[in-house]
N, C-alpha and C positions, 0 to 999 in steps of 0.2 A: 578919753579916747583909749580904746584897747591896745595893748601892746602884746608882742610875742613873749613867751616864757623863756625861749631860747635864742640866742644869737644864731647868725648864719654860720659863724665857726663851730659852734657847739653842735649844730645839726650836721654840718659836713664830718666832723670828728666822730659823729654816731654811727657812721657808715663806714664799713670796711673798705679801705682805699685802694686795695688790689682785689684781684680774684677773677677779672674778667678781660684778658688780653691786655694786662698793665693798666687796666681802667678799674673804677670802684665796682665792687661786687654788685651793687644794685643796677648798674647799667645791663646787666644780662637778663635780669627779671623783666625790666622795661622793654629791652630788645625783643624779648619773647611775646610780651603782650601786645606791643606795636605791631609785631609780624601779623599776628591773627586779626587784630583790629583792621589792619590795612587790607588783608586777605579778603574780609568780608566787605569793606567799602569798595575796593577796586574791582572785585569780582562782580559785585551787583552793578557797578557803573559801566563795566565792559559791555553788558548786553541792555542797559537801561534805555539808551536811545533807540535802539531796535525794538524794544519792548513797546515803547509809546508809539512809534509810528508803524509798526506791523499790524496787520489787519486783525480785526477781532476774531475771524475764522482761523488764523494761525496762532491765536492765543495773546495777541497784542491788544493795544488799547485803541488803535484806529485813528491817532493824530496825524496831522500833516507834518512834514518833516521840519520846516521852519519852526513851528511851535514846539515840537519836540526837542530841537536844538536849543531853543531859547529857555524852555523849562529845565533842561539839564543844566545850563549855566546859573539860572535862578537857584536851583537846588544847591549847587556848589556854593554859590554867594552866601545863601542863608546859612549854610553850616558854618562858615567861617565869621559870619556876623554874630551868630550866637556864641562865639568864642569871646566876645565882649561880656556877656551875661556870665559865662563859665568862669572868666578870670576874676570878675567882681565878685562873684558867689565864693570862690575860693579865697581871695584876699579880705573880704569883709565877714563872712558868715563861717565856712565849713573847713577851710583848708584845701590844699590841692590834692590831697590824697583821698579824701571822701567825694569830692567832685569828680575825680577820675572814676572811682568805683560806681557812682550812681550813673555817669555818662556811659560807662560800658554797659551796664545793665539796660538802659534805655535803647541803645544801639542794637543789642541783642534782640529785643522785642520788635524794634522797627524791621529787622531783616526777617524775623518770623511772619510779620504782618505781610510783608511783600511776596513771601512764598505761598500765601493764601489766594486762591484763584476767584477772588472777589471784585475784580475790575477796579474802577476808579476809587471806590471807597477805601479799599485795602491799601491802594497806591498813596492816597492822600495821607492815611494814617501812618504808613510807613515813612513817608517824607517827613512828617512831623516829628515821629519818635527818634528819627536818626539825625534830624537838623538839631533838636534840643540836646541829644544824648552827645553828639560830637562837639557841640559848643561846650558842654562841660568837660569832656575828656581830652580833646585835643591840645588846648593851651596848656593844661594842667599836666599832662604827662611830659611835655617839653620842659615846663618849669621844674619838674622833679628832676629830670636829667641835669639841667643846670645846676640845680641845688646840691648835687653830688660833688661838686668842685668848689674850691676858693676861686674867687673872681679873676685872680691873676694866674690860675693854674694853666700851664702851656698845653695841658691835655685836653682842655675843654673843647677846641674846635675839633680835634680829632675824635673826641667822644661823640660830638653831635654827628660826625660823618658816619661812624659805625651805627649809632642809632638810626640815622637816615638809610643805611642798608637794610635794616629790618623792615622800614616802610617798603623798600622796593623790592626786597625778596617776596614779601607777601604780595605785593602788587604785580610781579611778575608770574607766579605760579597761579594766581586766582584768575585772570582771563583765560588761560589755558583750561583750567578745571571748569569753570563756570560756563565757559563758551562751548566746551565739548559737551557738557551736560545739557545746555540750551539746544544744541544742534541735535543730539541723539535722542532727547526726551522732550522737554518743554522749558519755557521760561521760569516757571515756578520751581522746578527741581534744581534750576541753577541758583535761583534765590536763596533756596533752603541751604545749599552748600555754604553760602555767605553767612547764613545764621549759625550753622554749626561752627563754622571759624571763629565768630565772636563770642560764641559760648565758651570755646576753649580757652580764649584769652581772659575772659572773666574768671574762669576756675583757677586758672594758674596765679592770677594776681591775688586772689582771696587767700590762697594757700600760703603764698611765699613773700608778700610784700613786707610783712613786719620784721622779718629776720634780715631782708636785704636791703631796705631803704632807711632803717633807723628812725630818726625824728623829722627827715626831710618832708616838708609838706603837710606835717600833721596839724599844724596850728594855722589859723588865718594870720597874715602878716600885718594886717590893719583892721582889727576886730571892731565891728559896728557894735556901739553900745549906747545906752541912755537915750537922751534926747534925739540924738542923730538917728538911732534905730527906729524910734517912733516916727519921726518924720520920713525916713525911707518907706517904712511900712505903709504909711498913709499914701504917699505919692504913687508907689507901685499899684496899690489897690485901685486908685483912681484911674491910672493909666491903662490897667487890665480891663475895667468895666468901660471905659471910653473905646477901647480896641474893640471889644464884643459889639458893642452898639454900632461903631462904624461898619464892622463886618456885616452885621445883620442888616443895616439900612442899604449897603452898596450891594449885597446879594438880592435883596428884595427888589431893588431898582434896576437889576441887570447890569450895573456898572462894573463889578468886580468880576473880571474876565482874566484869562492868562495873559492876554496881551497888555492890559491896564496894570496888572500886578506887576508885570516885568519892569515896567517904568518906574514903579514904585521902589522895587528892589534896586534899580539903577541908581536912582536918586539917594536912597538910603546908603548905597555903596560908596558914593562920592562925600555924602555929608557926615557920615559917622566918623570917619578918620579925622576930619577936620574938627568935629565937636570934640573927639575923644583926646586928640593931641593937645588941643587949646586947654581942656580941662586939666591935664598933668601939668602943662607949662605954667599955668596961673596958679596952681595950687601952693599954698602957704607951706606945705610939707617938702616942697622941692628946693634944693639948694641952687646957687648960681652956676656951680660947675655941672650939675645935672641938667639945668636949662641950656647950657651950651651944648650939652651932648645931645639934648632933645632937638636943636637946631640941626645938628649934624644928621640926625635921622631922617629929615624931610627928604634930601635928594636921594637917599638910599630906599626910603619907601616908595617914591615915585618910580624908581627904577625897578624895584620889585614889582610893582603894579603892572608896568608895561611888560616885564618878563612873564608873569602869570597869565596875562592876556594871551599870549602866545602858547605858552605851555599846556594851559588848560583847553585850548582848542583841540589839543589831540583827542579828546574824548567826544568832541561833536563835530567840529569841522573836518578833521582829519579822519575820523570814523565814518563820517558820510562820504568823504572822498574815497576811503578804501572801498566802500560797498558800491560806490557809483561810477568811479573813474579809474580804478585800479584792476589790473589783470590778476584775477585770483586763481584762475584755472592754470595749473602748472603744466598741462599738457602742451600747449603752444610754445612754452619757455623751456621746459626741461624733459618733455616726453614722459612726465609723470602724470598718471591718472588720478589727480587729487585737486580738490579745490579748498583753497585756504579760507577757514571762517574769518570773517571781516573783524570779529572781535579779538582775533590772535594778535592783531597790531598793537593792541593796548599792552601788550607784554614787552614791546620793544624797549620803551622808556626805562621801566624798571630793570629789564634785562642789561642794558648798557650801564645803568648805575651801579648795578651789583658788581659788575665786571671792572668798571672803572673807579669806584669809590675808594677801594683800598690802595690803589696807586696814589690817588690825590691825597688821601689822609696821610700815607707814608711820606708824600712830598712836602706836605705843610709841616710836619713834624720834623723832618730832616733839614729843612731850610731855617727852621728856629727863629733867629732874629731877623734873618733875611726873608722871613715870609712876607709876600705881597701884603700890601694895607688892604683892609676891608674895602675901601672905596674902589681900589683897582680891581679887586675880585668882582665887585658889583658891575664894573664897567665891562669886564669880559664876560659876564653873565647875559647882559643885554645885546652885546656885540653877536654872541653865537645864536641866541634867540632870534634875532633879527635875520640872520643869514638863513636859519632853518626854514623861514617862509619864503625868503627871496630865492632859495635854491628850487623851490617847486615851481617857479616860473619857466625854468628850462625845459623840462619835458612837456609842459603844457603848450609852449609855442612850438614845439617840434612835432607833437603828435596829432595836432588837431582835435578831432573828435574820437580818436582810437584810445582804446584803454592803454595806460601808462605801465611800464615796468614797476613792480612792487619795490624794487632797490631804491627807487626816489623817495618813497615813503620811509625807508628804513634810513636813508641818509639825513633826511629831514629829523626824524626823531633822535638821531646820534648827535647832530649838531645842537639840538636843544638840550640834551642830556649833559654835553660839556658845559654849556652855560649854567644848567641848574646846579651842577657840582660846585661850580665857583660861586654862585650866589646863594642857594637856599640853605645848605647847612651853615654857612658863614652869617646868613641873616638871623637865624635862629640864636646863634652864638653871641653875635653883637647886639641883639635885643636883650640878652641877659647882661651884657657888660655896660650897657648904656642906661639900664632901667634905673629910674629913681627908686630908692629904697621903698618908699611908701607905695609904689606901684609895680611891685615886683611880677606878680603874675599877669597884671593887666598890660604890661609892656609887650608880653608875648602875644596877648590877645591883639594888640594893635599890629604886631608883626603879621600874625594870621589874617587881620583885616585887610592886609594888601591884597591878599588871594580873593577876599570878598569883593573888593572894590573891582579888581580884574574881572571877575565874573560876572558882577553886575554890569559892567560895560560889555561883556560878551553878550549878555542877553540882548542888546541892541545891535552889536556888530554883527552877529551871525545873521541877522535880517538881511545884511546887506550881501550875503553870498548869491542869492538867486538874481537880483536886479545887476550885480557887478559881473557875475561869473567868476570861476575859481582864480583866473589869471590876474585879473584886477584887483580882486580881494587880497590875494597874497601880497601882491604889489603894495597895496594901500597899507595894511598892518606892518609890513617889512620896513617900509620907508619911515613910519612913526618911530619905530625901534631904532633905526640907525641914527635919526635925528637926535633922539635922547641919549644915545651912546655917545655922540660927540659932545653934547652939554655937559655930561657926567664926567667924561674924560677930563675936560677943561677945568671943572670944579673939584677935582681930586684933593689938591692941596689944601682948599678952603675947608672941605669935609674933615680931612686929617686934623687940621688945627683946631676945629670945633669940637672933636672928640675928646679934648682935654686928657691927653696922655694914654688913651685906650688904642692899642695898635689895630 
């Protein structure tokens, strides 16, 4: 079995431990790269659902709204599912740094494809490239961030919050830029801006990564060698051929439609984390202490899934709500002759995170040993997520069929952001802390898989919007979240005990 040439301690020591606001110097380069990668992703996503259901005459693809919302969720789910492959490739073949580089290149090419006016073929090619590229890049850039610190470094949570700010600074600016370009020009000019942003991230990483990141992520942690390598090569080859045959047969028979594919994605979203977690738990390379920590991870993972079910609907359910049921014309509200582009609401979530993340980061550091436990932070996260949907019931029951004040959407996004800041950076950090040594990168893949599971479920949930109506739909999803909140709150002490000394 292949082993690393360098220990975690040696890799950490190879990185300058100060130089970026009291954090390792390498955090600065990763901050910049992630900023532009997220600019490209969220800029594209801000107008994606409108592009899918807008008429062909307006430059769209002419899909119905339910299909567009379901495809948006499938797309997000598959991006996070391929994180499994990305984590495995990094751990067993090429290391996190190369995986990050290759992933960034594919993402850039995907955005370039989306900027070309070739309809469905360009759309599908773009989706494929971005899905595979994000799977390589997303878990591995977070793994490199975690690798900058010793496991018990009190700065790690704060470092992930700062890193999370880069995501949300890019996510805040991109809907404004891309949304304005789409409104004033066309969809493809908006997608081109996303491609340029990704190209900037790639250039900066290539120039600066060696000096800033030292040895972190250079080598695979669990190198595939010998007979095991031959076995995997054979099995992967068989799987690829089988997949091609299945796709060819189902396409020729007319079985493979967007609707049937959405069910496949949902099933995979539920099955993959179960298989993935079981594989780690039963591995002979995992110690008893690590198995206990994996048990603690189960309720945290389920809470994360439900949180992302709600948070990720900001890009489809709330995006549709903004376009259909929200007063976008400011003249009746403020006397200003201006109509808000619906895509601008996608900037609310990252805007609030940019404003509130420094406050929360400073609070966690100041509290020190009195810092709330990870399970309690997760409990707060799901509470605020549930409230963000339940609060939307109020204007809907009062306004009837009238358009609602956009401030209700603002409030919904704000509540969800408070929950996100409690749960999401903490989830990345605890995944690093609870990770078995042999599954270092793959544990972060499992963490990102919670989002894949959530969006796989959303591919079916969004189909309920039309039959239920918005009021009953928000009530249904919010009630599930609040039920889980109570269960996790009761389970806090058990989770902390199973984490075996990790706060």
